[in-house]
C-alpha positions in Angstrom: -18.5 -4.9 10.2 -18.8 -0.9 9.2 -17.3 -0.6 5.2 -19.5 1.4 3.4 -17.1 2.1 0.6 -17.9 1.1 -3.3 -14.1 1.4 -4.1 -10.6 1.5 -2.6 -9.1 4.5 -4.5 -7.3 6.2 -0.9 -7.1 5.9 2.6 -8.6 9.5 2.8 -12.0 8.8 2.6 -11.3 6.1 4.8 -12.9 6.0 8.2 -10.7 4.8 11.5 -13.6 2.3 11.9 -13.7 1.4 8.5 -9.8 0.2 8.3 -10.4 -1.3 11.7 -12.9 -3.5 9.7 -10.5 -4.4 7.0 -7.9 -5.4 9.2 -10.4 -7.4 11.5 -11.3 -9.3 8.1 -7.5 -9.7 7.1 -6.2 -11.2 10.0 -9.0 -14.3 9.9 -7.7 -14.5 6.1 -3.9 -14.4 7.5 -5.1 -17.7 9.6 -7.4 -19.2 6.2 -3.8 -18.3 4.6 -1.5 -20.4 6.8 -4.1 -23.3 6.9 -3.7 -26.4 4.8 -6.5 -25.5 2.8 -6.4 -22.4 1.8 -9.1 -20.8 -0.1 -12.6 -19.2 -0.2 -15.6 -18.5 -2.1 -16.2 -15.2 -0.7 -15.6 -14.1 -4.8 -16.9 -17.3 -6.1 -18.9 -16.5 -9.6 -17.4 -13.1 -9.6 -14.3 -11.7 -12.3 -11.3 -9.6 -10.9 -9.5 -8.0 -13.7 -5.7 -6.9 -12.5 -4.9 -3.8 -15.1 -1.2 -2.5 -14.1 0.2 0.3 -16.0 2.9 0.1 -14.3 5.7 -3.3 -13.3 5.1 -4.5 -10.1 5.9 -7.8 -8.5 4.7 -7.7 -4.9 1.3 -6.1 -5.3 -0.3 -7.8 -8.4 1.0 -11.1 -7.5 -0.8 -10.6 -4.4 -3.8 -9.5 -5.8 -4.2 -12.6 -8.6 -3.5 -14.6 -5.7 -6.0 -13.1 -3.1 -8.7 -12.9 -5.6 -7.7 -17.1 -6.7 -8.0 -18.3 -3.0 -11.2 -16.3 -2.9 -12.5 -18.1 -5.9 -12.9 -15.2 -7.8 -11.6 -15.6 -11.7 -8.9 -13.9 -12.5 -7.6 -12.1 -15.5 -4.7 -10.1 -15.6 -4.1 -8.0 -18.7 -0.7 -6.9 -20.2 -1.4 -3.3 -20.4 2.4 -3.0 -22.0 0.3 -4.6 -25.4 -2.6 -2.6 -24.3 -4.4 -0.7 -26.7 -3.6 1.9 -25.1 -0.2 2.1 -26.3 -1.4 2.1 -29.5 -3.6 5.4 -28.8 -6.5 4.4 -27.2 -7.9 6.5 -24.2 -8.1 5.8 -20.9 -11.9 6.1 -21.0 -12.1 4.2 -23.9 -10.2 1.4 -22.3 -13.1 2.2 -19.5 -16.1 1.4 -21.4 -14.6 -1.5 -23.0 -14.0 -3.3 -19.6 -17.2 -2.1 -18.8 -18.7 -4.5 -21.7 -17.3 -7.4 -20.5 -19.1 -6.8 -16.9 -16.3 -7.5 -14.1 -17.1 -7.3 -10.8 -13.3 -6.0 -9.0 -10.9 -3.7 -11.1 -7.5 -3.8 -9.5 -5.2 -0.9 -11.8 -1.7 0.6 -11.4 -1.1 3.9 -13.0 1.6 6.2 -13.3 -0.4 9.2 -13.6 -2.3 10.4 -10.3 -6.1 10.7 -10.7 -6.3 8.1 -13.2 -7.5 5.6 -10.7 -10.2 7.4 -10.0 -11.5 8.4 -13.1 -11.4 4.9 -14.0 -13.8 4.3 -10.9 -16.1 7.2 -12.3 -16.4 5.3 -16.2 -16.7 1.7 -15.2 -20.1 -0.2 -13.2 -17.6 -2.5 -11.1 -15.7 -1.8 -7.3 -12.6 -0.7 -8.2 -9.0 -0.5 -5.8 -6.6 1.7 -6.2 -3.3 -0.7 -6.6 -0.7 2.9 -7.0 -1.6 5.9 -8.3 1.5 8.3 -9.9 2.4 9.7 -6.7 -1.3 9.8 -5.0 -1.9 6.9 -2.8 -1.1 3.0 -2.2 -4.0 1.9 -0.1 -3.6 -1.4 0.4 -0.1 -0.7 1.0 -0.8 1.6 3.9 -3.3 -1.2 5.2 -1.2 -4.0 4.5 1.5 -1.8 6.9 -1.3 -1.4 9.8 -2.1 -4.6 9.6 2.0 -5.9 10.4 2.1 -2.7 13.1 -1.1 -4.2 15.0 0.3 -7.5 15.1 3.7 -7.1 16.1 2.7 -4.3 18.7 -0.3 -5.4 20.0 -2.2 -1.8 18.8 -2.4 1.2 16.1 -3.2 4.5 18.4 -0.8 6.5 20.2 2.6 5.5 18.0 5.9 7.0 17.1 6.8 5.7 13.6 9.5 6.7 12.0 8.6 7.0 8.0 12.6 7.7 6.5 13.7 8.4 2.7 12.2 9.7 -0.3 8.9 10.7 1.0 8.7 13.4 -2.0 7.9 11.0 -4.7 5.9 7.9 -2.4 2.6 7.1 -2.5 3.0 4.7 -0.1 4.3 7.4 2.5 1.5 9.5 1.8 -1.0 6.6 2.5 0.8 5.9 5.4 1.0 9.4 7.0 -3.1 9.4 6.5 -3.7 5.7 8.0 -1.3 6.6 11.0 -2.3 10.2 11.7 -6.0 8.8 11.7 -5.1 6.4 14.2 -3.6 8.9 16.6 0.3 7.5 16.1 3.1 10.0 16.3 4.4 10.3 12.9 8.1 11.3 11.8 9.9 12.0 7.9 13.2 11.6 7.9 14.8 12.6 4.7 17.3 15.2 2.9 15.8 18.4 2.2 15.5 17.4 -1.3 13.3 14.0 -0.9 10.3 16.0 2.1 7.4 17.8 0.2 7.2 21.4 0.6 4.8 21.8 3.1 5.1 18.7 4.9 5.3 20.5 8.3 1.7 21.3 7.8 0.5 17.7 7.2 1.3 17.0 11.4 3.8 15.1 11.1 7.6 16.3 12.0 10.3 16.4 9.9 13.8 15.6 10.4 17.0 15.6 8.2 18.6 14.4 10.8 18.4 10.1 10.9 19.6 9.3 14.5 17.3 12.4 15.9 14.3 11.6 13.9 14.5 7.8 15.4 15.0 8.6 18.8 12.1 6.5 20.8 10.7 5.7 17.7 8.6 2.7 17.8 8.0 1.7 14.2 11.1 2.9 11.8 9.5 2.6 8.2 12.2 3.0 5.1 11.1 4.1 1.5 13.2 3.1 -1.8 15.0 5.4 -3.8 12.6 6.4 -6.4 14.9 7.5 -9.3 12.3 6.6 -11.9 10.6 9.2 -10.5 13.5 11.8 -10.1 14.1 14.0 -13.0 17.6 16.2 -11.0 20.2 15.7 -8.6 18.4 14.8 -5.5 21.6 13.3 -3.7 25.0 13.5 -4.4 25.6 9.8 -4.6 24.2 6.6 -3.4 26.9 6.0 -0.5 26.5 9.8 0.6 23.1 8.6 1.1 23.6 5.8 3.0 26.0 6.8 4.3 23.7 9.5 6.1 19.9 8.1 5.7 20.2 4.5 5.1 19.4 2.6 8.0 22.4 0.5 10.0 22.6 -1.0 13.2 24.3 2.3 14.9 21.4 4.1 13.8 18.5 1.8 14.4 20.3 2.1 18.3 18.6 5.7 18.8 14.7 3.7 18.5 13.1 1.6 21.5 14.9 -1.6 21.8 11.6 -3.3 20.7 11.7 -1.1 18.0 10.5 -2.7 14.0 11.6 -2.3 10.6 9.6 -2.0 7.6 10.1 -1.3 3.6 7.8 -2.0 1.3 9.6 -2.9 -1.6 12.1 -3.7 -3.7 14.7 -2.7 -1.5 18.0 -1.1 -2.4 20.1 -3.4 0.4 23.4 -0.8 0.8 21.1 1.6 -0.3 18.3 2.6 2.1 18.5 -0.7 4.6 22.1 -2.9 5.6 21.3 -6.2 3.9 22.1 -8.0 7.6 19.1 -5.7 9.2 16.9 -6.1 6.4 17.2 -10.0 7.4 17.4 -9.3 11.2 14.3 -12.0 12.2 14.1 -9.8 15.4 13.8 -6.3 14.2 13.0 -6.6 10.9 9.0 -7.3 10.1 9.2 -7.1 5.9 8.8 -11.0 4.9 5.3 -10.4 6.9 4.3 -7.6 5.1 4.4 -9.4 1.9 2.3 -11.9 3.8 0.2 -9.3 5.0 -0.1 -8.5 1.9 -2.3 -11.4 -0.1 -4.1 -11.7 3.3 -5.6 -7.1 3.0 -6.2 -7.2 -0.6 -8.2 -10.7 -0.1 -10.3 -8.6 3.3 -10.5 -5.9 1.0 -12.1 -7.2 -2.3 -14.2 -9.4 -0.5 -15.4 -6.2 1.6 -16.2 -4.3 -1.7 -17.7 -7.4 -3.2 -20.7 -7.6 0.0 -21.3 -4.0 -1.4 -21.4 -4.5 -4.8 -23.9 -7.5 -4.6 -26.4 -5.3 -1.7 -26.0 -2.4 -4.3 -27.2 -4.8 -6.8 -29.9 -6.1 -4.9 -31.4 -3.0 -3.7 -31.1 -1.9 -7.7 -33.2 -5.4 -8.5 -35.3 -4.8 -5.8 -36.4 -1.4 -6.8 
């Protein structure tokens, strides 16, 4: 398997072959997770620390479950009550963690670049579970696995990413990954929620849902990230749903076999019609949750292999 990275900090520096390696291994973990015995030993004897400086349900739970299913000793640090709240710097926290000799460090942080900074200061493998508006690599990888299993391929699909693009690290990571796989990417949303210069990213930009969804293979809805908004980005939630919320009428402009995605948590009746979100013939939202565990198992497995190989090389040297 080809995966040379020491950390998983983002999609930007991954080669398409490395992305495929993660997805192929994740496929095998989907099978494991669906079996009667859901445990492996790829991380046996290793320690995984989860540090979430932002609240999370899906991501933290799936990283914890992924580590335990692969045999790791998993510790969740309560960052809301951590020493950082008492004035300790992120660098001092990194030094403290280093002294504990963890093998895998999973970090979510509200500031872009904070996870990269930690990775420079610790001796273990670091996985970015989302940093500010920067990246959320495992979300893009699980989205990619969901798409590949539903469509049979990732290459040369038309993918519409709709909603709050400006505040979304999920959108950024998906744009990078799908671009590497030569898919056609459309961004749809009100001008206030489309980043300046988005047209230079190799994507198409629409402010009309029906035009943007025309012929799409994949429709990826995004949450309105009101916690990152400091102004009037939309007139009202009702108006937003009328123009940019996904319902059956708008989805009819996509391909008949188009799949509907959402990274969660969903605001039903704001970003997506609740009936459509639950439609087992179109929605793969629950599959995304399932794929999340498998992808995070694969990512930690591959990083652990590189970590063990590096340590062995260091001992031999």
